[in-house]
PQR file with spaces between the fields and no chain letter, atoms N, CA, C, O and H, PARSE charges and radii, in Angstrom:
ATOM       1  N    UNK     1       4.680    8.450   -7.793 -0.4000 1.5000
ATOM       2  CA   UNK     1       3.241    8.374   -7.746 -0.0000 2.0000
ATOM       3  C    UNK     1       2.740    9.558   -8.550  0.5500 1.7000
ATOM       4  O    UNK     1       2.155   10.482   -7.983 -0.5500 1.4000
ATOM       5  N    UNK     2       2.951    9.553   -9.832 -0.4000 1.5000
ATOM       6  CA   UNK     2       2.584   10.663  -10.697 -0.0000 2.0000
ATOM       7  C    UNK     2       1.062   10.670  -10.937  0.5500 1.7000
ATOM       8  O    UNK     2       0.462   11.742  -11.017 -0.5500 1.4000
ATOM       9  H    UNK     2       3.426    8.802  -10.292  0.4000 1.0000
ATOM      10  N    UNK     3       0.458    9.534  -11.048 -0.4000 1.5000
ATOM      11  CA   UNK     3      -0.974    9.448  -11.280 -0.0000 2.0000
ATOM      12  C    UNK     3      -1.752    9.725  -10.024  0.5500 1.7000
ATOM      13  O    UNK     3      -1.301    9.366   -8.937 -0.5500 1.4000
ATOM      14  H    UNK     3       0.946    8.664  -10.983  0.4000 1.0000
ATOM      15  N    UNK     4      -2.874   10.334  -10.130 -0.4000 1.5000
ATOM      16  CA   UNK     4      -3.702   10.656   -8.976 -0.0000 2.0000
ATOM      17  C    UNK     4      -4.693    9.477   -8.741  0.5500 1.7000
ATOM      18  O    UNK     4      -5.399    9.076   -9.667 -0.5500 1.4000
ATOM      19  H    UNK     4      -3.240   10.625  -11.014  0.4000 1.0000
ATOM      20  N    UNK     5      -4.741    8.952   -7.564 -0.4000 1.5000
ATOM      21  CA   UNK     5      -5.626    7.839   -7.236 -0.0000 2.0000
ATOM      22  C    UNK     5      -6.670    8.282   -6.238  0.5500 1.7000
ATOM      23  O    UNK     5      -6.345    9.061   -5.342 -0.5500 1.4000
ATOM      24  H    UNK     5      -4.168    9.278   -6.812  0.4000 1.0000
ATOM      25  N    UNK     6      -7.913    7.826   -6.343 -0.4000 1.5000
ATOM      26  CA   UNK     6      -8.919    8.137   -5.361 -0.0000 2.0000
ATOM      27  C    UNK     6      -8.667    7.324   -4.064  0.5500 1.7000
ATOM      28  O    UNK     6      -8.042    6.265   -4.125 -0.5500 1.4000
ATOM      29  H    UNK     6      -8.177    7.193   -7.071  0.4000 1.0000
ATOM      30  N    UNK     7      -9.134    7.795   -2.922 -0.4000 1.5000
ATOM      31  CA   UNK     7      -8.930    7.085   -1.694 -0.0000 2.0000
ATOM      32  C    UNK     7      -9.564    5.695   -1.728  0.5500 1.7000
ATOM      33  O    UNK     7      -9.164    4.806   -0.977 -0.5500 1.4000
ATOM      34  H    UNK     7      -9.642    8.655   -2.873  0.4000 1.0000
ATOM      35  N    UNK     8     -10.540    5.517   -2.591 -0.4000 1.5000
ATOM      36  CA   UNK     8     -11.227    4.205   -2.680 -0.0000 2.0000
ATOM      37  C    UNK     8     -10.419    3.214   -3.565  0.5500 1.7000
ATOM      38  O    UNK     8     -10.840    2.067   -3.717 -0.5500 1.4000
ATOM      39  H    UNK     8     -10.865    6.239   -3.201  0.4000 1.0000
ATOM      40  N    UNK     9      -9.280    3.628   -4.143 -0.4000 1.5000
ATOM      41  CA   UNK     9      -8.471    2.755   -4.978 -0.0000 2.0000
ATOM      42  C    UNK     9      -7.950    1.600   -4.105  0.5500 1.7000
ATOM      43  O    UNK     9      -7.387    1.825   -3.034 -0.5500 1.4000
ATOM      44  H    UNK     9      -8.939    4.560   -4.019  0.4000 1.0000
ATOM      45  N    UNK    10      -8.153    0.339   -4.592 -0.4000 1.5000
ATOM      46  CA   UNK    10      -7.728   -0.838   -3.868 -0.0000 2.0000
ATOM      47  C    UNK    10      -6.222   -1.061   -4.125  0.5500 1.7000
ATOM      48  O    UNK    10      -5.809   -1.424   -5.226 -0.5500 1.4000
ATOM      49  H    UNK    10      -8.610    0.156   -5.462  0.4000 1.0000
ATOM      50  N    UNK    11      -5.417   -0.829   -3.064 -0.4000 1.5000
ATOM      51  CA   UNK    11      -3.992   -0.999   -3.153 -0.0000 2.0000
ATOM      52  C    UNK    11      -3.619   -2.507   -2.989  0.5500 1.7000
ATOM      53  O    UNK    11      -2.800   -3.042   -3.736 -0.5500 1.4000
ATOM      54  H    UNK    11      -5.753   -0.535   -2.169  0.4000 1.0000
ATOM      55  N    UNK    12      -4.223   -3.133   -2.032 -0.4000 1.5000
ATOM      56  CA   UNK    12      -3.990   -4.610   -1.746 -0.0000 2.0000
ATOM      57  C    UNK    12      -5.197   -5.355   -2.175  0.5500 1.7000
ATOM      58  O    UNK    12      -6.241   -5.271   -1.528 -0.5500 1.4000
ATOM      59  H    UNK    12      -4.888   -2.698   -1.425  0.4000 1.0000
ATOM      60  N    UNK    13      -5.089   -6.092   -3.260 -0.4000 1.5000
ATOM      61  CA   UNK    13      -6.211   -6.848   -3.828 -0.0000 2.0000
ATOM      62  C    UNK    13      -6.522   -8.095   -2.956  0.5500 1.7000
ATOM      63  O    UNK    13      -7.686   -8.478   -2.832 -0.5500 1.4000
ATOM      64  H    UNK    13      -4.241   -6.161   -3.785  0.4000 1.0000
ATOM      65  N    UNK    14      -5.529   -8.702   -2.377 -0.4000 1.5000
ATOM      66  CA   UNK    14      -5.733   -9.905   -1.559 -0.0000 2.0000
ATOM      67  C    UNK    14      -6.621   -9.595   -0.317  0.5500 1.7000
ATOM      68  O    UNK    14      -7.537  -10.347    0.015 -0.5500 1.4000
ATOM      69  H    UNK    14      -4.584   -8.391   -2.478  0.4000 1.0000
ATOM      70  N    UNK    15      -6.321   -8.498    0.327 -0.4000 1.5000
ATOM      71  CA   UNK    15      -6.990   -8.121    1.557 -0.0000 2.0000
ATOM      72  C    UNK    15      -8.002   -6.978    1.388  0.5500 1.7000
ATOM      73  O    UNK    15      -8.630   -6.539    2.352 -0.5500 1.4000
ATOM      74  H    UNK    15      -5.577   -7.886    0.057  0.4000 1.0000
ATOM      75  N    UNK    16      -8.142   -6.514    0.161 -0.4000 1.5000
ATOM      76  CA   UNK    16      -9.142   -5.465   -0.195 -0.0000 2.0000
ATOM      77  C    UNK    16      -8.896   -4.179    0.640  0.5500 1.7000
ATOM      78  O    UNK    16      -9.833   -3.617    1.206 -0.5500 1.4000
ATOM      79  H    UNK    16      -7.632   -6.871   -0.622  0.4000 1.0000
ATOM      80  N    UNK    17      -7.637   -3.731    0.707 -0.4000 1.5000
ATOM      81  CA   UNK    17      -7.314   -2.566    1.477 -0.0000 2.0000
ATOM      82  C    UNK    17      -7.185   -1.362    0.533  0.5500 1.7000
ATOM      83  O    UNK    17      -6.484   -1.450   -0.475 -0.5500 1.4000
ATOM      84  H    UNK    17      -6.876   -4.188    0.248  0.4000 1.0000
ATOM      85  N    UNK    18      -7.829   -0.277    0.834 -0.4000 1.5000
ATOM      86  CA   UNK    18      -7.825    0.883   -0.043 -0.0000 2.0000
ATOM      87  C    UNK    18      -6.658    1.836    0.287  0.5500 1.7000
ATOM      88  O    UNK    18      -5.992    1.728    1.317 -0.5500 1.4000
ATOM      89  H    UNK    18      -8.399   -0.205    1.652  0.4000 1.0000
ATOM      90  N    UNK    19      -6.464    2.744   -0.626 -0.4000 1.5000
ATOM      91  CA   UNK    19      -5.459    3.791   -0.441 -0.0000 2.0000
ATOM      92  C    UNK    19      -5.808    4.650    0.773  0.5500 1.7000
ATOM      93  O    UNK    19      -4.938    5.026    1.558 -0.5500 1.4000
ATOM      94  H    UNK    19      -7.005    2.832   -1.462  0.4000 1.0000
ATOM      95  N    UNK    20      -7.042    4.937    0.901 -0.4000 1.5000
ATOM      96  CA   UNK    20      -7.493    5.754    2.090 -0.0000 2.0000
ATOM      97  C    UNK    20      -7.155    5.078    3.394  0.5500 1.7000
ATOM      98  O    UNK    20      -6.745    5.759    4.334 -0.5500 1.4000
ATOM      99  H    UNK    20      -7.748    4.631    0.263  0.4000 1.0000
ATOM     100  N    UNK    21      -7.307    3.771    3.498 -0.4000 1.5000
ATOM     101  CA   UNK    21      -6.973    3.023    4.711 -0.0000 2.0000
ATOM     102  C    UNK    21      -5.470    3.081    4.942  0.5500 1.7000
ATOM     103  O    UNK    21      -5.035    3.258    6.080 -0.5500 1.4000
ATOM     104  H    UNK    21      -7.641    3.219    2.734  0.4000 1.0000
ATOM     105  N    UNK    22      -4.667    2.938    3.895 -0.4000 1.5000
ATOM     106  CA   UNK    22      -3.226    2.964    4.022 -0.0000 2.0000
ATOM     107  C    UNK    22      -2.774    4.406    4.482  0.5500 1.7000
ATOM     108  O    UNK    22      -1.948    4.547    5.384 -0.5500 1.4000
ATOM     109  H    UNK    22      -5.020    2.794    2.970  0.4000 1.0000
ATOM     110  N    UNK    23      -3.326    5.418    3.855 -0.4000 1.5000
ATOM     111  CA   UNK    23      -2.978    6.797    4.230 -0.0000 2.0000
ATOM     112  C    UNK    23      -3.369    7.040    5.707  0.5500 1.7000
ATOM     113  O    UNK    23      -2.611    7.641    6.469 -0.5500 1.4000
ATOM     114  H    UNK    23      -3.997    5.303    3.122  0.4000 1.0000
ATOM     115  N    UNK    24      -4.563    6.561    6.090 -0.4000 1.5000
ATOM     116  CA   UNK    24      -5.002    6.742    7.465 -0.0000 2.0000
ATOM     117  C    UNK    24      -4.013    6.073    8.442  0.5500 1.7000
ATOM     118  O    UNK    24      -3.700    6.617    9.501 -0.5500 1.4000
ATOM     119  H    UNK    24      -5.179    6.073    5.471  0.4000 1.0000
ATOM     120  N    UNK    25      -3.535    4.889    8.059 -0.4000 1.5000
ATOM     121  CA   UNK    25      -2.587    4.167    8.920 -0.0000 2.0000
ATOM     122  C    UNK    25      -1.300    4.912    9.091  0.5500 1.7000
ATOM     123  O    UNK    25      -0.649    4.810   10.131 -0.5500 1.4000
ATOM     124  H    UNK    25      -3.789    4.447    7.199  0.4000 1.0000
ATOM     125  N    UNK    26      -0.914    5.684    8.052 -0.4000 1.5000
ATOM     126  CA   UNK    26       0.313    6.484    8.130 -0.0000 2.0000
ATOM     127  C    UNK    26       0.078    7.773    8.866  0.5500 1.7000
ATOM     128  O    UNK    26       0.812    8.086    9.804 -0.5500 1.4000
ATOM     129  H    UNK    26      -1.444    5.766    7.208  0.4000 1.0000
ATOM     130  N    UNK    27      -0.924    8.533    8.471 -0.4000 1.5000
ATOM     131  CA   UNK    27      -1.142    9.887    9.045 -0.0000 2.0000
ATOM     132  C    UNK    27      -1.723    9.862   10.438  0.5500 1.7000
ATOM     133  O    UNK    27      -1.303   10.646   11.289 -0.5500 1.4000
ATOM     134  H    UNK    27      -1.520    8.278    7.709  0.4000 1.0000
ATOM     135  N    UNK    28      -2.679    8.984   10.699 -0.4000 1.5000
ATOM     136  CA   UNK    28      -3.349    9.012   11.958 -0.0000 2.0000
ATOM     137  C    UNK    28      -2.884    7.947   12.971  0.5500 1.7000
ATOM     138  O    UNK    28      -3.053    8.099   14.180 -0.5500 1.4000
ATOM     139  H    UNK    28      -3.020    8.347   10.008  0.4000 1.0000
ATOM     140  N    UNK    29      -2.294    6.866   12.436 -0.4000 1.5000
ATOM     141  CA   UNK    29      -1.863    5.800   13.371 -0.0000 2.0000
ATOM     142  C    UNK    29      -0.346    5.613   13.338  0.5500 1.7000
ATOM     143  O    UNK    29       0.186    4.657   13.903 -0.5500 1.4000
ATOM     144  H    UNK    29      -2.156    6.742   11.454  0.4000 1.0000
ATOM     145  N    UNK    30       0.345    6.545   12.664 -0.4000 1.5000
ATOM     146  CA   UNK    30       1.810    6.658   12.705 -0.0000 2.0000
ATOM     147  C    UNK    30       2.579    5.435   12.146  0.5500 1.7000
ATOM     148  O    UNK    30       3.682    5.149   12.612 -0.5500 1.4000
ATOM     149  H    UNK    30      -0.087    7.321   12.205  0.4000 1.0000
ATOM     150  N    UNK    31       2.004    4.701   11.139 -0.4000 1.5000
ATOM     151  CA   UNK    31       2.754    3.641   10.478 -0.0000 2.0000
ATOM     152  C    UNK    31       3.911    4.261    9.686  0.5500 1.7000
ATOM     153  O    UNK    31       3.734    5.247    8.970 -0.5500 1.4000
ATOM     154  H    UNK    31       1.108    4.934   10.760  0.4000 1.0000
ATOM     155  N    UNK    32       5.081    3.669    9.829 -0.4000 1.5000
ATOM     156  CA   UNK    32       6.257    4.235    9.177 -0.0000 2.0000
ATOM     157  C    UNK    32       6.870    3.365    8.129  0.5500 1.7000
ATOM     158  O    UNK    32       7.779    3.800    7.421 -0.5500 1.4000
ATOM     159  H    UNK    32       5.224    2.868   10.410  0.4000 1.0000
ATOM     160  N    UNK    33       6.377    2.079    7.998 -0.4000 1.5000
ATOM     161  CA   UNK    33       6.928    1.122    7.055 -0.0000 2.0000
ATOM     162  C    UNK    33       5.875    0.140    6.646  0.5500 1.7000
ATOM     163  O    UNK    33       4.754    0.156    7.155 -0.5500 1.4000
ATOM     164  H    UNK    33       5.638    1.726    8.572  0.4000 1.0000
ATOM     165  N    UNK    34       6.251   -0.744    5.690 -0.4000 1.5000
ATOM     166  CA   UNK    34       5.336   -1.743    5.174 -0.0000 2.0000
ATOM     167  C    UNK    34       4.876   -2.690    6.276  0.5500 1.7000
ATOM     168  O    UNK    34       3.715   -3.100    6.288 -0.5500 1.4000
ATOM     169  H    UNK    34       7.161   -0.757    5.276  0.4000 1.0000
ATOM     170  N    UNK    35       5.739   -3.033    7.172 -0.4000 1.5000
ATOM     171  CA   UNK    35       5.391   -3.969    8.241 -0.0000 2.0000
ATOM     172  C    UNK    35       4.306   -3.342    9.129  0.5500 1.7000
ATOM     173  O    UNK    35       3.310   -4.003    9.422 -0.5500 1.4000
ATOM     174  H    UNK    35       6.681   -2.699    7.162  0.4000 1.0000
ATOM     175  N    UNK    36       4.468   -2.114    9.554 -0.4000 1.5000
ATOM     176  CA   UNK    36       3.478   -1.446   10.370 -0.0000 2.0000
ATOM     177  C    UNK    36       2.177   -1.213    9.644  0.5500 1.7000
ATOM     178  O    UNK    36       1.110   -1.307   10.251 -0.5500 1.4000
ATOM     179  H    UNK    36       5.277   -1.576    9.316  0.4000 1.0000
ATOM     180  N    UNK    37       2.233   -0.911    8.365 -0.4000 1.5000
ATOM     181  CA   UNK    37       0.963   -0.753    7.623 -0.0000 2.0000
ATOM     182  C    UNK    37       0.252   -2.101    7.572  0.5500 1.7000
ATOM     183  O    UNK    37      -0.968   -2.157    7.722 -0.5500 1.4000
ATOM     184  H    UNK    37       3.100   -0.834    7.872  0.4000 1.0000
ATOM     185  N    UNK    38       0.981   -3.171    7.366 -0.4000 1.5000
ATOM     186  CA   UNK    38       0.407   -4.518    7.358 -0.0000 2.0000
ATOM     187  C    UNK    38      -0.211   -4.874    8.688  0.5500 1.7000
ATOM     188  O    UNK    38      -1.276   -5.489    8.721 -0.5500 1.4000
ATOM     189  H    UNK    38       1.973   -3.126    7.244  0.4000 1.0000
ATOM     190  N    UNK    39       0.436   -4.500    9.810 -0.4000 1.5000
ATOM     191  CA   UNK    39      -0.119   -4.792   11.152 -0.0000 2.0000
ATOM     192  C    UNK    39      -1.427   -4.024   11.364  0.5500 1.7000
ATOM     193  O    UNK    39      -2.340   -4.558   11.994 -0.5500 1.4000
ATOM     194  H    UNK    39       1.302   -4.001    9.783  0.4000 1.0000
ATOM     195  N    UNK    40      -1.550   -2.797   10.864 -0.4000 1.5000
ATOM     196  CA   UNK    40      -2.722   -1.996   11.056 -0.0000 2.0000
ATOM     197  C    UNK    40      -3.863   -2.256   10.027  0.5500 1.7000
ATOM     198  O    UNK    40      -5.041   -2.105   10.354 -0.5500 1.4000
ATOM     199  H    UNK    40      -0.808   -2.363   10.353  0.4000 1.0000
ATOM     200  N    UNK    41      -3.503   -2.640    8.813 -0.4000 1.5000
ATOM     201  CA   UNK    41      -4.512   -2.763    7.727 -0.0000 2.0000
ATOM     202  C    UNK    41      -4.578   -4.152    7.087  0.5500 1.7000
ATOM     203  O    UNK    41      -5.541   -4.440    6.376 -0.5500 1.4000
ATOM     204  H    UNK    41      -2.546   -2.763    8.547  0.4000 1.0000
ATOM     205  N    UNK    42      -3.622   -4.994    7.306 -0.4000 1.5000
ATOM     206  CA   UNK    42      -3.450   -6.269    6.614 -0.0000 2.0000
ATOM     207  C    UNK    42      -2.888   -6.154    5.187  0.5500 1.7000
ATOM     208  O    UNK    42      -2.630   -7.170    4.542 -0.5500 1.4000
ATOM     209  H    UNK    42      -2.840   -4.760    7.884  0.4000 1.0000
ATOM     210  N    UNK    43      -2.700   -4.935    4.700 -0.4000 1.5000
ATOM     211  CA   UNK    43      -2.165   -4.763    3.375 -0.0000 2.0000
ATOM     212  C    UNK    43      -0.760   -5.324    3.291  0.5500 1.7000
ATOM     213  O    UNK    43       0.046   -5.125    4.199 -0.5500 1.4000
ATOM     214  H    UNK    43      -2.910   -4.110    5.224  0.4000 1.0000
ATOM     215  N    UNK    44      -0.462   -6.019    2.216 -0.4000 1.5000
ATOM     216  CA   UNK    44       0.879   -6.552    1.978 -0.0000 2.0000
ATOM     217  C    UNK    44       1.214   -7.760    2.813  0.5500 1.7000
ATOM     218  O    UNK    44       2.390   -8.112    2.896 -0.5500 1.4000
ATOM     219  H    UNK    44      -1.117   -6.181    1.478  0.4000 1.0000
ATOM     220  N    UNK    45       0.244   -8.430    3.448 -0.4000 1.5000
ATOM     221  CA   UNK    45       0.542   -9.545    4.306 -0.0000 2.0000
ATOM     222  C    UNK    45       0.249  -10.886    3.684  0.5500 1.7000
ATOM     223  O    UNK    45       0.567  -11.913    4.282 -0.5500 1.4000
ATOM     224  H    UNK    45      -0.712   -8.143    3.381  0.4000 1.0000
ATOM     225  N    UNK    46      -0.352  -10.921    2.491 -0.4000 1.5000
ATOM     226  CA   UNK    46      -0.684  -12.169    1.867 -0.0000 2.0000
ATOM     227  C    UNK    46       0.333  -12.506    0.756  0.5500 1.7000
ATOM     228  O    UNK    46       1.363  -13.116    1.047 -0.5500 1.4000
ATOM     229  H    UNK    46      -0.610  -10.086    2.005  0.4000 1.0000
ATOM     230  N    UNK    47       0.082  -12.144   -0.440 -0.4000 1.5000
ATOM     231  CA   UNK    47       0.992  -12.488   -1.543 -0.0000 2.0000
ATOM     232  C    UNK    47       2.199  -11.498   -1.626  0.5500 1.7000
ATOM     233  O    UNK    47       3.233  -11.827   -2.209 -0.5500 1.4000
ATOM     234  H    UNK    47      -0.754  -11.649   -0.675  0.4000 1.0000
ATOM     235  N    UNK    48       2.052  -10.330   -1.057 -0.4000 1.5000
ATOM     236  CA   UNK    48       3.083   -9.313   -1.023 -0.0000 2.0000
ATOM     237  C    UNK    48       3.381   -8.610   -2.337  0.5500 1.7000
ATOM     238  O    UNK    48       4.349   -7.856   -2.433 -0.5500 1.4000
ATOM     239  H    UNK    48       1.212  -10.063   -0.585  0.4000 1.0000
ATOM     240  N    UNK    49       2.538   -8.858   -3.374 -0.4000 1.5000
ATOM     241  CA   UNK    49       2.707   -8.160   -4.639 -0.0000 2.0000
ATOM     242  C    UNK    49       2.569   -6.661   -4.545  0.5500 1.7000
ATOM     243  O    UNK    49       3.189   -5.923   -5.311 -0.5500 1.4000
ATOM     244  H    UNK    49       1.752   -9.471   -3.297  0.4000 1.0000
ATOM     245  N    UNK    50       1.761   -6.210   -3.614 -0.4000 1.5000
ATOM     246  CA   UNK    50       1.509   -4.772   -3.487 -0.0000 2.0000
ATOM     247  C    UNK    50       2.608   -4.021   -2.739  0.5500 1.7000
ATOM     248  O    UNK    50       2.566   -2.792   -2.673 -0.5500 1.4000
ATOM     249  H    UNK    50       1.258   -6.809   -2.992  0.4000 1.0000
ATOM     250  N    UNK    51       3.564   -4.705   -2.190 -0.4000 1.5000
ATOM     251  CA   UNK    51       4.622   -4.046   -1.441 -0.0000 2.0000
ATOM     252  C    UNK    51       5.532   -3.165   -2.253  0.5500 1.7000
ATOM     253  O    UNK    51       5.757   -2.000   -1.924 -0.5500 1.4000
ATOM     254  H    UNK    51       3.599   -5.703   -2.243  0.4000 1.0000
ATOM     255  N    UNK    52       6.070   -3.755   -3.354 -0.4000 1.5000
ATOM     256  CA   UNK    52       6.964   -2.994   -4.252 -0.0000 2.0000
ATOM     257  C    UNK    52       7.076   -3.766   -5.562  0.5500 1.7000
ATOM     258  O    UNK    52       6.684   -4.931   -5.621 -0.5500 1.4000
ATOM     259  H    UNK    52       5.888   -4.701   -3.621  0.4000 1.0000
ATOM     260  N    UNK    53       7.616   -3.127   -6.638 -0.4000 1.5000
ATOM     261  CA   UNK    53       7.710   -3.810   -7.920 -0.0000 2.0000
ATOM     262  C    UNK    53       8.518   -5.108   -7.886  0.5500 1.7000
ATOM     263  O    UNK    53       8.244   -6.042   -8.639 -0.5500 1.4000
ATOM     264  H    UNK    53       7.935   -2.180   -6.590  0.4000 1.0000
ATOM     265  N    UNK    54       9.540   -5.150   -6.983 -0.4000 1.5000
ATOM     266  CA   UNK    54      10.403   -6.316   -6.896 -0.0000 2.0000
ATOM     267  C    UNK    54       9.618   -7.532   -6.385  0.5500 1.7000
ATOM     268  O    UNK    54       9.914   -8.663   -6.768 -0.5500 1.4000
ATOM     269  H    UNK    54       9.762   -4.391   -6.372  0.4000 1.0000
ATOM     270  N    UNK    55       8.630   -7.307   -5.532 -0.4000 1.5000
ATOM     271  CA   UNK    55       7.832   -8.381   -4.953 -0.0000 2.0000
ATOM     272  C    UNK    55       6.634   -8.783   -5.837  0.5500 1.7000
ATOM     273  O    UNK    55       5.973   -9.790   -5.585 -0.5500 1.4000
ATOM     274  H    UNK    55       8.389   -6.387   -5.220  0.4000 1.0000
ATOM     275  N    UNK    56       6.377   -7.989   -6.856 -0.4000 1.5000
ATOM     276  CA   UNK    56       5.209   -8.226   -7.749 -0.0000 2.0000
ATOM     277  C    UNK    56       5.535   -9.298   -8.763  0.5500 1.7000
ATOM     278  O    UNK    56       6.250   -9.035   -9.730 -0.5500 1.4000
ATOM     279  H    UNK    56       6.914   -7.170   -7.061  0.4000 1.0000
ATOM     280  N    UNK    57       5.020  -10.511   -8.563 -0.4000 1.5000
ATOM     281  CA   UNK    57       5.300  -11.590   -9.481 -0.0000 2.0000
ATOM     282  C    UNK    57       4.187  -11.807  -10.470  0.5500 1.7000
ATOM     283  O    UNK    57       4.250  -12.729  -11.284 -0.5500 1.4000
ATOM     284  H    UNK    57       4.439  -10.724   -7.778  0.4000 1.0000
ATOM     285  N    UNK    58       3.155  -10.966  -10.415 -0.4000 1.5000
ATOM     286  CA   UNK    58       2.021  -11.114  -11.318 -0.0000 2.0000
ATOM     287  C    UNK    58       2.342  -10.735  -12.769  0.5500 1.7000
ATOM     288  O    UNK    58       3.275   -9.975  -13.028 -0.5500 1.4000
ATOM     289  H    UNK    58       3.103  -10.217   -9.755  0.4000 1.0000
ATOM     290  N    UNK    59       1.576  -11.261  -13.685 -0.4000 1.5000
ATOM     291  CA   UNK    59       1.765  -10.975  -15.088 -0.0000 2.0000
ATOM     292  C    UNK    59       1.339   -9.565  -15.421  0.5500 1.7000
ATOM     293  O    UNK    59       1.865   -8.935  -16.339 -0.5500 1.4000
ATOM     294  H    UNK    59       0.819  -11.878  -13.474  0.4000 1.0000
ATOM     295  N    UNK    60       0.367   -9.075  -14.650 -0.4000 1.5000
ATOM     296  CA   UNK    60      -0.126   -7.701  -14.806 -0.0000 2.0000
ATOM     297  C    UNK    60       0.304   -6.929  -13.576  0.5500 1.7000
ATOM     298  O    UNK    60      -0.211   -7.166  -12.483 -0.5500 1.4000
ATOM     299  H    UNK    60      -0.060   -9.587  -13.904  0.4000 1.0000
ATOM     300  N    UNK    61       1.238   -6.010  -13.740 -0.4000 1.5000
ATOM     301  CA   UNK    61       1.803   -5.266  -12.630 -0.0000 2.0000
ATOM     302  C    UNK    61       0.779   -4.349  -11.920  0.5500 1.7000
ATOM     303  O    UNK    61      -0.159   -3.859  -12.550 -0.5500 1.4000
ATOM     304  H    UNK    61       1.656   -5.818  -14.627  0.4000 1.0000
ATOM     305  N    UNK    62       0.962   -4.132  -10.658 -0.4000 1.5000
ATOM     306  CA   UNK    62       0.166   -3.237   -9.869 -0.0000 2.0000
ATOM     307  C    UNK    62       0.326   -1.817  -10.355  0.5500 1.7000
ATOM     308  O    UNK    62       1.368   -1.479  -10.916 -0.5500 1.4000
ATOM     309  H    UNK    62       1.724   -4.529  -10.147  0.4000 1.0000
ATOM     310  N    UNK    63      -0.670   -0.972  -10.160 -0.4000 1.5000
ATOM     311  CA   UNK    63      -0.585    0.422  -10.569 -0.0000 2.0000
ATOM     312  C    UNK    63       0.083    1.293   -9.470  0.5500 1.7000
ATOM     313  O    UNK    63       0.647    2.348   -9.762 -0.5500 1.4000
ATOM     314  H    UNK    63      -1.517   -1.247   -9.704  0.4000 1.0000
ATOM     315  N    UNK    64       0.008    0.839   -8.233 -0.4000 1.5000
ATOM     316  CA   UNK    64       0.502    1.575   -7.063 -0.0000 2.0000
ATOM     317  C    UNK    64       0.967    0.621   -6.026  0.5500 1.7000
ATOM     318  O    UNK    64       0.280   -0.348   -5.704 -0.5500 1.4000
ATOM     319  H    UNK    64      -0.450   -0.018   -7.995  0.4000 1.0000
ATOM     320  N    UNK    65       2.159    0.890   -5.482 -0.4000 1.5000
ATOM     321  CA   UNK    65       2.751    0.014   -4.472 -0.0000 2.0000
ATOM     322  C    UNK    65       2.850    0.744   -3.078  0.5500 1.7000
ATOM     323  O    UNK    65       2.903    1.971   -2.991 -0.5500 1.4000
ATOM     324  H    UNK    65       2.717    1.677   -5.744  0.4000 1.0000
ATOM     325  N    UNK    66       2.870   -0.077   -2.033 -0.4000 1.5000
ATOM     326  CA   UNK    66       2.911    0.448   -0.702 -0.0000 2.0000
ATOM     327  C    UNK    66       4.189    1.281   -0.504  0.5500 1.7000
ATOM     328  O    UNK    66       4.145    2.309    0.171 -0.5500 1.4000
ATOM     329  H    UNK    66       2.827   -1.074   -2.103  0.4000 1.0000
ATOM     330  N    UNK    67       5.308    0.863   -1.073 -0.4000 1.5000
ATOM     331  CA   UNK    67       6.538    1.612   -0.878 -0.0000 2.0000
ATOM     332  C    UNK    67       6.455    3.042   -1.512  0.5500 1.7000
ATOM     333  O    UNK    67       7.072    3.992   -1.031 -0.5500 1.4000
ATOM     334  H    UNK    67       5.343    0.028   -1.621  0.4000 1.0000
ATOM     335  N    UNK    68       5.674    3.138   -2.596 -0.4000 1.5000
ATOM     336  CA   UNK    68       5.451    4.463   -3.222 -0.0000 2.0000
ATOM     337  C    UNK    68       4.649    5.382   -2.293  0.5500 1.7000
ATOM     338  O    UNK    68       4.927    6.577   -2.197 -0.5500 1.4000
ATOM     339  H    UNK    68       5.172    2.366   -2.987  0.4000 1.0000
ATOM     340  N    UNK    69       3.654    4.810   -1.614 -0.4000 1.5000
ATOM     341  CA   UNK    69       2.795    5.569   -0.707 -0.0000 2.0000
ATOM     342  C    UNK    69       3.631    5.972    0.471  0.5500 1.7000
ATOM     343  O    UNK    69       3.536    7.121    0.904 -0.5500 1.4000
ATOM     344  H    UNK    69       3.428    3.839   -1.692  0.4000 1.0000
ATOM     345  N    UNK    70       4.424    5.123    1.005 -0.4000 1.5000
ATOM     346  CA   UNK    70       5.295    5.411    2.158 -0.0000 2.0000
ATOM     347  C    UNK    70       6.235    6.554    1.792  0.5500 1.7000
ATOM     348  O    UNK    70       6.399    7.511    2.548 -0.5500 1.4000
ATOM     349  H    UNK    70       4.501    4.190    0.654  0.4000 1.0000
ATOM     350  N    UNK    71       6.861    6.429    0.591 -0.4000 1.5000
ATOM     351  CA   UNK    71       7.817    7.477    0.213 -0.0000 2.0000
ATOM     352  C    UNK    71       7.140    8.874    0.083  0.5500 1.7000
ATOM     353  O    UNK    71       7.786    9.898    0.304 -0.5500 1.4000
ATOM     354  H    UNK    71       6.728    5.651   -0.023  0.4000 1.0000
ATOM     355  N    UNK    72       5.851    8.899   -0.274 -0.4000 1.5000
ATOM     356  CA   UNK    72       5.181   10.174   -0.411 -0.0000 2.0000
ATOM     357  C    UNK    72       4.729   10.717    0.973  0.5500 1.7000
ATOM     358  O    UNK    72       4.773   11.930    1.179 -0.5500 1.4000
ATOM     359  H    UNK    72       5.327    8.067   -0.454  0.4000 1.0000
ATOM     360  N    UNK    73       4.316    9.896    1.879 -0.4000 1.5000
ATOM     361  CA   UNK    73       3.718   10.394    3.132 -0.0000 2.0000
ATOM     362  C    UNK    73       4.573   10.282    4.374  0.5500 1.7000
ATOM     363  O    UNK    73       4.316   10.993    5.345 -0.5500 1.4000
ATOM     364  H    UNK    73       4.280    8.910    1.711  0.4000 1.0000
ATOM     365  N    UNK    74       5.572    9.426    4.391 -0.4000 1.5000
ATOM     366  CA   UNK    74       6.414    9.298    5.605 -0.0000 2.0000
ATOM     367  C    UNK    74       7.661   10.179    5.437  0.5500 1.7000
ATOM     368  O    UNK    74       8.454   10.027    4.508 -0.5500 1.4000
ATOM     369  H    UNK    74       5.781    8.848    3.602  0.4000 1.0000
ATOM     370  N    UNK    75       7.780   11.090    6.377 -0.4000 1.5000
ATOM     371  CA   UNK    75       8.868   12.037    6.264 -0.0000 2.0000
ATOM     372  C    UNK    75       9.975   11.712    7.254  0.5500 1.7000
ATOM     373  O    UNK    75      10.985   12.414    7.302 -0.5500 1.4000
ATOM     374  H    UNK    75       7.135   11.213    7.131  0.4000 1.0000
């Protein structure tokens, strides 16, 4: 996650979940994986393209994936 993203950046386009919501689910609600983030925010529960590059079947790849966020914030 070399690029800096604002908390308003939409990580999950299907469910309109922002980076700030995902970070909140990790830091304040103790989500530890994609499944728990999905349960708390709905991110990654529809088409799953935002989960990781392997799940991204779109012609235009996502700029940021949930697994990258987890790797940065979950210790």
